N, C-alpha and C positions, 0 to 999 in steps of 0.2 A: 585867227584862221579867217584870212579875207578871202572873198568871192570875186572876181571880178569877172564880167562877161563883155567881149567886145564883138563888135559886127560892124563891117564897112557899111556906109552910108548907102551907097546903090543897092545893097542886098536888103537893107532895113527899108529903103523905100519901094523896092519889088514886092516885099512882103505886104506893105501895107495896101498897096494897091490892090493885091490879091484879095487880102481880109476884107477890102470894103465892096468888092462885086457883090452883087446881089444873088442869094440863092432860091431855087422854087420854092420852098417852104419852111427852110431855117432863117431864124432872124440874123443869123450872125454866120461867118466863115472861120474856120479852124485850119491848122496846118502844124507841121513840125520843122524846126531847124535842127540840122544836123551837123554836130559841132566837134571841133578838135577840143582837147583839153591838156592841161600840164599843171606841175605843181610850181608852187612859189616857194620862198626860202622860209616863209614863216608858216610851212604847213598848210599856206592858202591854196588856192585853185584859181587859175586863170583859162576861161572858157571861150572859144574863137568862132564863131558862129562860121560855118563854110558854104553852106547852101540851104536853100528853102523846098519843103517838099509839101503842097496842098493838099488839101484832104479831096478827092474825088468826088463831084456830086451824089454820086449813087450810093457812097459811104456814109452819108449823113441817114440817121433815123427821125421820122417825125416825132417830137416831143414837144408840147407846147411848155413844158415846165422850165424849159431851159432856152437858152438864145440857141444852141446848136447842141444836137447830140450826134456824135460818133458812134457807128456802129463798130462791131469787132473786128471787122476786113480792115476798117482805116486803121487801127492799132497794129494789126499783124504786119500789113503792108508796110508801115513805117519802121516797124523792127526787120523786116525783111531786107529792106534797102539799107538802113544803118549796116545790118551787119554784112550785106554784100559789098558795100563802100567801106568797109574798114577791119573787117573780120573780129569784131568786138573791140574796136578802138575807136568807135564813134558814140558821141553823146547825143542822146535824143532830149529836145526840148519844145515840148508842146507850147503851141503860140496861138495867141488870139488876139481879138482889139476891142477896146472900149473906146467909141467915137468921140474924143473930146480933146481938147489940149492940157497939158500940165500933166504931173505925175499920176499916173494912173491907179486904183486899189483892188484888191482881190475881192470878190463876191463872196458868199460864203458857197456857193457850188462850186466856184474856181478851187477852191482848197479842198472841199471835202471831195469831188471827183477827182483832181491831181491824187490825192493819196491813197485814191483806189486803182489808178493805173500806171502810174509813174513805176512803182516798184517793178512792175513787168517788166520794164526797160532792161533791169538788170538781168534778166534770163538770156540777151543775147550781148550784152557786154557788162559783165559783172564788175568789172574794176573802173568803171569809166562813171562821172556825176552825170545825174538826168535832172529835169526837171521841168517847170512852167515857167513861161513868160507873157506877160500881159503887156501889150503896146498901148500906147495913145497917140495922138499925131504927132508928137516930138518926143516922148518920153517912154520908159520902160520900167517895169518891176519885174522880180523873179522870185522863184522858191527854187532851191538846189539840194537834192538829194545826194549824200555822197556814198550812201551803201543802201543797199534794199530794204534793211529793217531798222534804218536810222530815221528820226524826225527831219523834215525838210528846215532849212535856214534859208532868210534871205538873202538874195545876190547882193552884195554890198556898194558894187559900183559898176556903171554902166559908162561903155564908152563907144561913141559912133565915131567911127574911122573913117575920115574925109575932110572936105573942105567945105564950110571950116569944121572942125574936129572939135566936137562935145563931150565932157563928162558931166556925170552928176551922181549922187548917191542914190541908192536903190530902196532906200528906207522911206518911208511915210511918217 
C-alpha cells in the first residue's frame, strides 16, 4: 500500500512563507493543508494538497514546552472549514516546519501530539485519510492515518508539482 502526497510548488512556497512568519509568543507556526484523496490500484492512496489554512494568532496557546501549541478552537475551525469545503470529502493534514534544508524528521512531540488530535479529523470526514506533515526548506515527511483507530504510516513519496518537478521518498 503506497501513499503518495502531491502539492503544487506555488502552494508549498506559500505555506513555507506563512510558517516562517514570527508569532508574538509561539516559537513556530502551524497550519492545515486541505486535501483531496483517491485510491491507487494497489490499494494505495494519492493525496493532493488543494489549499492551506493558517492558524490565527489568537488560536495559539502560550506553552514553553513546545514550539507551538494550538488551542481547541484552531482544530475546531480547521474541521469546520474542511467540512464546509467538501461535506466529508476533504482530508486534513496538520503542517509545520523545521527550519533547515534536507529531509526533516519527526520530533517526539510531533508524533505524540499528532496521535492525540488527528483521530478527531475522522469525525468530519470518516472515509478520508488524515495526517501530519513536517516541511523543511526543500523537502517534507509525513504520517497518514487511514482510519480513526488505525496506526499511522509514513507517506512513501512526495511530489513537488511545478518547474522543476521534484519527487522524493518520504522515509528517513
